[in-house]
N, C-alpha and C positions, 0 to 999 in steps of 0.2 A: 420497390424503392430501395436504393443502396444507403446503408447506414455508415456514418463515419467510424473508422476503426479506432478503438480505445486500447491502450496498453496498460499493463500492470507489472511493475518491476519490483522484485524483492532485493535486488542489489544493483549497484552502479559501479562499473569498473573504469578507471582512468588509466590510459596507456600512453606511453611516449613522453611523459613529463620527466624532465631531469632536474631543473633548478626550482621549478614551482611545484609546491606540494599538491596532492590530490584534493585536499580540503578546500584549497583556493578555487580549484576548477569546479568542485561541486557547489560552492557558494555562488558561482556565476550561473550554473545550470538550473538550480532551484527545482530539481525533480523529486517529488515526494515518493516515498516507499510505500508499497502495497496499497496504492490508491490509483484510481483510473487516471491515465495520462492520454491526452489527445495528441494527434499528429501536429496540431497547431502549437501545443505546448512544447513538443520536441523542437519544432522550428524556432520557437522563441528562445529556448535554451541554446541552440546552435548560434543564433544571432548575438546573445549576451556574451557567450564565450569568445566569439570572433571579434566583437566590439571592444573587448578588454585590451586589445592591442598587444597581448602577451605571446600570441601564437601565430606562426606563419600559415599552418594548415589545421583545420578542425573537422572531425567527423563525428557524428551522433548516429549510432547504429543500434537499433533494438535487436536483441538475440534472445527470443523467448522471454523468460522473466528477468533477464539481465540486459542492462543498458551499457553498451560500450561507448565510451568517449575517447577517441583517439586524437591525440594532438601532436603537433610538431612545433617546438618552441622556436622562436626566432633565434638565430645564431648570435654568439658573442663576437664582438668586433675584436679582431686580433691587432690590427693597426689601421690607420687612416693615412692615405697618400693623396697627393695632388699631382697630376701629370699634365704636361702641355703648357704650363704657365711659364712665361718668360719676363713679362714686364712687372708682375707682382710676385714677390717671393713667397716661399712656403710659410715662413713664420708669420707673415701678415695674414694670409688667407686661413691658416689653421686656427687663428684666434677667433674667426667668425663661425667656425664649425662647432656645433653642439655635440655631435657624435664623437665618441672618444674610445680609446683602447679600453677593453674589459667591460665595456657597456653593451647592453642589448641592442642589436641592430633592428631598426624599424624603417620601412620604406618611406613613411611620412616624414620622419626626421631627416632622412637622407635627402629627400626632395627639398625640404626647407633649407637644409645646409647649402644645397646647390644654388638655391635662389639667393641666399646671402652672398655667395661668392659672385654670382652674376651681378648683384647690385654693386659690389666693390668695383667690378670692371666698368659698370655704367658710370660710376663716380669718377673713374679714371678716363672717361671719354670713349670707351670701347663699347658702343651701344649694341653691336652685333655679336658680342661674345656669348658663347653657349657653354654650359657646364652640365655634364651628364654623370650621374652617380652610377657606378657599377660595383658588383661584388665578386670576389674571387673566393670560391669555396675552399676551405682547409679542413683538416681532420678535427674530430672532437667538436663538431657543430660550431666551428669558427669560420669567420670570413674576414678577408681584407676588404676594406671599403676604399674605393678609388674614385676620385672626382676628375673626370677627363675634361680638360679645358681647351676650348678653341677660342683664342683671344680675339681674333679679327683685328682690323685696323682701327687706329684712333679716329674718332669722328671730330673734325675740326670746324670751327665757325668760319667758313669760307667767306661769308659776307653778312654784316649786320646792318640792316637798313630800317628806316622809319617811314611811316605813313601818317600824315596829318600834322606834322610839325611845320610851323610857319615862322616862329620867332627864333628858334635855335636850329642851327644846321645839323645835319647828320654827324658831322665831324665833332661838334661840341657835345652832343648827346652821347656819342660813343666814348668820350672821355669820362662820362659819368658812370658808365657800367662797369661792373667787376669783370664781366665777360669781355674778351677782346677778340678782334679779328686775327685770322692767321696771316702772318707775314713771312718774309724770307728768312726769319729766324725761328720758324715754326717748330723746328726740331728741338729747341731749347725752351720755348715759352709754354708754360702749362696753362695760363689763363685764356689761351685761345682754343682750348679743348671744350667741346660742347658737354656741359653737365646740367642735366635737367633741373636739379634742385637750385642751381645758381640763378636760373631765370627768375624765380620768385623774388630773390634778393634784388635782382636788377630792377624789377617792377618797383620795389620800394625805394630804391635809390632814385629812380626817375621821378617818382612822386615827391620825394623830399626835395629834390633839386628844384622842381617847378614851383611847389608851394612856398618854399623859402623866398622865391622871387615874385610872389604876389599872385600866382596863378592858382587860386583856391579851388577851381572847378576841374583841375587837370585830372585826367583819367587815362590809364593804360587800358584800352578796350580789349586788346587781345595780343597774344604773342604767338606767332605762327612759325614753328621750326619746320623746314621742309628738307627732307633727306635727299641727297643727290642719288643719281641712278647707281653710282658705284658704291653707295652707302658708306663713304668715307668722309663726307663733308655735310654740313648743315647750312642752309641759308635761313638766317633768323630775321623775322620782320616784326617790329613793334608797331602796332597800330595805336596811336595816341590821339587824345583830344586835349588841346592846350587850354582852350577857353580864353577868357579875358583877364588881363592883368589888372589887379585892384591895388589902390593906394588907400592909406588911412584918411578918412574924412574927419568928422568931429570926434574928438577923444575926450571923454568926461569921466568923472568919478562920483558916484552916488552911494547913499547908504539907506538901508531899510531899518536901521537901528537908531532910535532917537538919542541914545547915550553916546553915540560915536560922533567925533568931530571929523566930518568927512573931508574938510579942507586939508587936514594933516595927511590923510591918505592920498588925496588928489595931488598933493605936492610931490609925492613919490613917483608919479607918472612921468615917464621921459619918452614921449612919442610926439612928434610934430606932424601936423596935418600935411598931407602930400607925400609922406614917406611911402616907399613901397611896403605893402602889407607883408608881414612875416609872423607866422605862428610863434617862432622863437622869440621875437620881440614882445609879443603879448604875454608869453609865459614869464619872461624876465620881469615885466612890470607887475604881474600878479605876485611874483616872489618879493619884489620890493615892498608892495603894499602889505602883504602878509607879514613881512618882517617888522613893519610898523606896529602891527597888533601885538607881536611878541615883545617888542621893546616897551610897549605900554602895559604889559601884563594882561592882555586880553586873550582869553582862550576861547575855542570854538568859534573862531572868526574865519570866514573864507571869503575870497574874492572870486566872483563869477563874471566872465566877460559876456556881455549881451551885444551881439553884432547885428547891426541893421545895414542891409545891402541896398546900394543904389547902382543899378546896372547902367543907367544912362550916364551918370557922372563917373562911373568906374571907381567908386569909393566904398569903403566899409566904415560906417560909424561904430565905434566901440565904446560901450558904457561899462565901466568897471564897477560892479555892484558889491558893496561890503554888506555881507549878511551873516546871520547866525547859522553855524553848521550843527548837525546833530551831536548830541552829547555822547560821543562814543570814545572809548579809551583803548589804548594798545595793551592787550593782556600780556603778550610776550612776542619775541622775535625768534623763530626757529630757523637755524641754518643747517643745511645738509649738502653733502657732496664735496666739501672742502677737505680732501685727504691730506693736503700739505699746508695750505694756508690756515693760519690760526683764526679762530672765531673773532677775536677782537679786531683783526685787520678789516674784516667785513663789517663788523658792528659799528666801527667808528665812522663808517660812511653814512650812517643814519644820524640825523639831528634829533630823531625821535627815540626815546627809550621806553622801557616798560612803564606803564602808568601814565604816559603822556596822552593828551588829546590826540585823536586819530585825525591825520590830515592826508587824504589820498594824494594830493599833489606833492607833498613832501616825501611820501613813500616812493612816488615815481622818480623824483629827483635823486633819491638815494639809490634807486636801481640804476640810474644812468651813471652815477658816481662809481658804483661797483663795476659796471662794464668798462668805464674809462680807465680803471686800474690796469687793464690789459693782462690780468693774471688768468682769466677763465675763457674757455672755449664758448660757454653758454651761461647765461645768467637769467633765471626766471624768479621774479618777485610777485607773489600773489597774496591775497588776504582771504581769510575765511572767518566765519562766525566763531566767536569765543564762547566760553562756558555760560555767559549771560548775554542778553539782547544788546547790552550797551558796551560790549567789548569785541575786539577783533584780534586774530592771530596773524602775524605776518610771516609767511613762509618764504624763505630764501633758499633756492636750489641752484647750485653752481656745478660746473664741470671744469676741473683743473685743466689748464693749458700749459704750454711750454713758456717759461720765463727766462731761461738762459739763452744767450746768443754769442756766437763767435763772429765778429765783424772784421771784414777786410776792406781797406780802402786804398786808393792809389792816386798819384798825381805825376805830372810830368811838366817840367819847364826847362828852358834852354840853359839857365844858369844853375839850377839845383839838380837837374837830372831827374831820375825816377825816385819817387817818394813812396813809402809804404806805411800803411796804418794797420795795426792789429789791435783789436779791442776784445776783451773777454768780459762780458757783462752778465750779472745775475740780478734781475729786478725784483725778486721776491726771496730774498736770502733767508733760509731756514723757515720759510712760510711767515716771516714777520713783516712783509711789505717793504723791507729795506733793500737798497740798491748797493751792490758791490761791483766796482769796475777796475780793471787793470788795462792800461793802454800803453802801447809803444808806437812811437811815430818817428820814422827815420828817413833822412835823405842823404845825399852825398856829403853834406856839411853839417847837418843837425840831427841830433838824436834826443828824444824826450821819453821818459818813463814816468808814469803817473799812477797812483793808486787812489781811489775815491770811495768814500762811504757816505750814503745819504739815508737819514731817518725822516721820512715825510711827515710823521705825526709825533714830533718830540713832545714829551710830557702829555701825550694823548690830546694834543691840540693841533690846530691848523698852523703848525710851526715846523718848518723843515730845518733839520740840523745836518750839516755836512762837515766832513773832514777830508782833506786831501794832502798827499805827500808826493812831491815830484822833483825830478832832477832833469836838467837840460844841459847838454854839451853842444856848443855851437862852434863850428869852424867853416863858415861860409866861404865859398870861392870868391865873393865880392868884397871881402875884407881880410886884412892880414893880421888878425889877432884872434885869440880864442876866448870864449866866454863860457863860464860854468855857473848855472843857477841852481840852487837848491832851496826848497821852501816847504813849510808846513803851515796849512791854513785851516781855520775853523770858521764856519758860517751859520748864520740863522737867517731865514727868510719867511716872510708872512704877508698875507694880503692886507692892503690898506684901503682898497676900494674894489668895486666890481671888476675893473680891468687893470687895477694897479697893484704892484707888489714891491716891497722894500726888502732888500737883502743887506745884511751887515756881515763884515768879515774882521777876523783878527788872526794874525799869523806872524811867522818869523821867517826871514829869508836871508840867504847869503849869496853874494855875486862876486865871482872872481874874474878879473880881467888879466889875461896872461899871454905869453908867447909873442911878446912885441919885439921888433927888431930895433935896437937902440940907435942904429944909423939910419934906417929906412923909414921908421915910423914918425908920425907927427908928435911934436913935443906935448901937444894937448893930451894925447893918449898916454904918453910916457908918464905924465904927471898924475894920471888917473889909475895906473896899473896897481894891482893888488886886490885885496878882498874888502868888500863893503858889506856890512851886515847890520841887521836891526829888526825891530818889530814894526808891524804895520797895522793900522786900524782904518776901516773904510766902510762905506755904504753905497748902494746902488739902487735907484728908483726906476722901475719899468712900468710903462703904461702901454698896453698891447691890445688892440682890437682885431688883430689878424686872426682868422679862423674862429671867431666867436659866433658867427652865424647871423649877427644882426644885420649886416649888409654884406652878403657873400661876394659881391663884386668889388669891394674896396676894404682897406684896412690901413691903420697906422701903427707904428711902434715908436714910442719915445723912451729914451734912456738917458739918465744923468747920474754920474757917480763921482765920488771923491774919496781919496785915501791919503792918510798921512803915513809916509813911509820913511824907514830909516830911524825910527825912534830908538834912542839909546846908542846910535852909531855916530860916525863922524859927519855924515851928511844926512840931514833931514829935510824933506821937501813934501809938497802937496801935489798930488796928481789929480787933475780934473778932466773928465771926458764926457762928452754929450753926443748924441746922435738922434736923428729923426729919419724914419723910413716910412714911405707911403707907396701904396700900390693900388691900381685900379684896372678893372677889365672893361674892354670896349667891344663894340660890334659882335654882339651875342657871346661875349666873353672869349672870343677867339684871339683877341689881342690883349696882352698884359703890359701895362706901363708901370715902371717901378723907378723910384728916386731915393737915394740915400745921401744925407748930408751929415757929416760928423766932424768933430774936432777935439782937440785936447791942448791942455796947458800944464806945464810943470813949473811950480813956484817954489823957490828956495826958502827954507825956514832957518837953517843953521848950516855951518860948514861951507864948503865950496860949491854946493849945489849938486844937482843930479849929474852923475857920471854917464859916459857914453852908453854902457849897457842898459841904463834905465831910461834913456831918451827915446823919443819917437823915431821910427824909420818907416819909410814908404816902400811898399812892394806891390805884387799883383793883387793882394787882397784889398788894397785901397787905391791903387792906381795901376790899372792894366796897361800893358805896353812898356812897362819898366821893370827892371830886375830888382830883387830884394837888395836893400842897401845901395840902390843905384841912383837915388835922388837925394838932394839936400846938401847942406853945408859939407864941404870937402876941403882938406888941406892940400891945395894943388901944388904948393911948393915942396911938400914932402915927396920923396921918391915913391912911396907907396900910394900917395893920393888917397889917404884914408877917409872913408865916409864916417862922419861924426854924429849924424842924427840931428835932432833939434828939440828944443823945449816946447815948441808949438807946432801944431799941424792942423790942416783943414783938408777935407776931401769931399768932392761932390760927384756922385756917380749916377748917371741916367741911363736906362736901358729899356728896351722893349722886346717882347717875345711874340712870335706870330708864326702861323703855318705858311707854307709856301706852295701848297697844292699837291705835295706828295701824299700818297695813301697813308692814312694815319696808322695803319698796322705796322709801318716801318718805324714808327716811334720817333720821327725826326721833326724838330722845329728849328726855326731860325730866330736870330736876334741881332740887333745892332746896339751899340753902346757908345757913350761919350763920357770920358772921365777927365776931371781936372783936380789938381791937388798941389799942396806945397807943404814942406816941413822946413822950419827955420828957427833962429834964435839959439845962441850958445852963451853959457855963462863965462866961458874962456875962449877968446879968439886969437890969442898970441901963438901963431903957428911956426912952421919950420923957418929957421934963420930970421925969426922976428917978423916974418910976413903975415899980416893979419888975415884970418879966414873970413870970407864973405858969408855972413849968416843972415842976409836979408830975405825977405819974402819974395820968392820968385815962383810963379805958377807954371806948372807943366800940365800938358793936355795930351790926350790920346783918343783915338777913335778905333772902332773894330767891329768885327762880325763874330757872332757866336753860333755854334751848331750844337743843339741839344738833342742827344740821342738816348732814348730809353731802351736799354738792352737787357737781356737776361742776366748779364753780369752786374747790372746796376745802371744808374743814370750817369751818362758821360756828358761832359761839356768841353768843347773845343773853342778856345778863344784865339782869334787871329787879330793882331793889334798893330797899330801904327802910331808912333809918337808924332804928334804934329806940332807940339811946342815943347822944346827941351833946350838944355844947356849942352855945350860941346863935351863936357866931362860926364854927362849922365850915361848910365848903362841901360840900354833898352832891351826889351824882350818881346819878340813878335809872336810867340806861340806858347800856350800852355794848355794842359789837359788835366782835368780832375775826374776822379772815379770814386764811388762809394757803393758798397754792397754789403749784404748781411746773409749769413747762413745759419 
């Protein structure tokens, strides 16, 4: 019978160690002196030293009564290089690498770093990219660590299709997704690159789209990306189940608390039976009802919707139940990750403060408000148990994002030529949540420079304070005089209802009318030349349901404003303007119909009334197909035939936008429009040689075709217009182009 061999060592030698002392090696080995040691114990010692990750090679050799432990330490990294990368630069990729100069090289870390670089290429759409770590031996047990990159081609979304959709077309659903199909501008467009992480976001976008339109059972069953044979394109298929569209049935308010007057809460419900069901609408009504509790001084009140489903009728009965919530308080709100943004900017998005009753729905709304700031790449708001059972701690974890932008915009029209807009904007100035903007806008005839400051929470309230300073110099090709405007304005705006907001303004302005020809110009203008200045005080009320989510297929915007201008000057007058805009989508939201009606009146208070620079003029912004200063009262007897504007105007614009069968990856839609407008009424009509100027109301009209093109440079709009009702002296404009983009 063979017996297992035992060893006995009186000493242990460690060889080959340079940076790591022998005691550290012996602590891993755990070999006793002058005691029996089995072969298994020697193997265990070898495994422990090897597993320490400190050595490239390990040997455990018994030599009589001496145990030799020979090690070779991992080398020190001399430098880290990346080779073969073209689309992603070294600076970006090296930030992903944990291995660094003068650190110990380990194969495990090098492999992990290679995987991090590979992930970066996947995020850039290069799914077949490979990264191989290699070492180059140097003297003194040093190595150069090199990551060899094979980038491969960008994988594009060659085709995005849907299975199971009956209500909405593939084209409409593709507009919902953040991922886009590759088109003929594929070399410029990044959103048509296949990025695996973006697919999950697209699933959520589709779900939100359908459920906001009453399809509460909607599901994305699967998303199947299929790689092409050349491995440079993906065919992406979303398998969806739309389900049935539901509308609101009976909507009631009840209470489980005897002391609560449920009628007061029910009166806050603003849902009509037959409306398309929307979770957003339910949440807003819960918010209204819980606000009633706060106004009545009632704490620990929550409103819970109980939904009863009627599949046959296609309705959802909703019972809003007022009930008592658990007596839990907010211990504190912890904010992390805001390296730039001040704590108070985030904290003021909470209506809840430390010590207030805990309301989960209010915390969720606060999280939504923080995301809506647009300051952060990511926002996570969670709650955890506080030091006692009746307290919670709210944790806010944010990741700062870019808040500065340089914007470029452009336009082109026959009369003004090429226009350029440059705007420098910082939306989170010094981390205070304030906006600072500098804008320059110029064409062949006009130049405007403005500076603007906005404090969105003045005095730590939902009160926006603004200050702006601007100078405009105008020398339009369609009028033979110059106008220079300079002004300083201060404003305050605040909400007055769920969809309504009131803005007040106070300022000072100076307007100079100059460079008139005493022989060629109209006497009306000659009598008005010079500088007019004074203070102004005004207000504007806006009611807007566009983009509110209550009815995503329709919305309105109402606006009414008045200002008293020229206070303290020679001419004081009241400016009144109003507008109403409505839009709605039809036929699975592929067709958008929009209408805008607006008008204004200038009413003299003292002096000679509004001068020409203050009066209304019509251009392509209110009447397409006509040039700026090309419509309205005009002194036809004067050699210059000067445009004089008017004290009153009205404009109606109707347009529709629709696809015309082109592949949507081209980003091209079409539209047709019809405009009609007029500007009229002068306070002085005594023109050249005593010939009165006709300032009566004369309607002009135009029709046209629009081409909307979404490009990598920004959204382009081409308008081709034809004036169908005009006067002989009007100046028409058959084409204009607008562009806006941001970098």
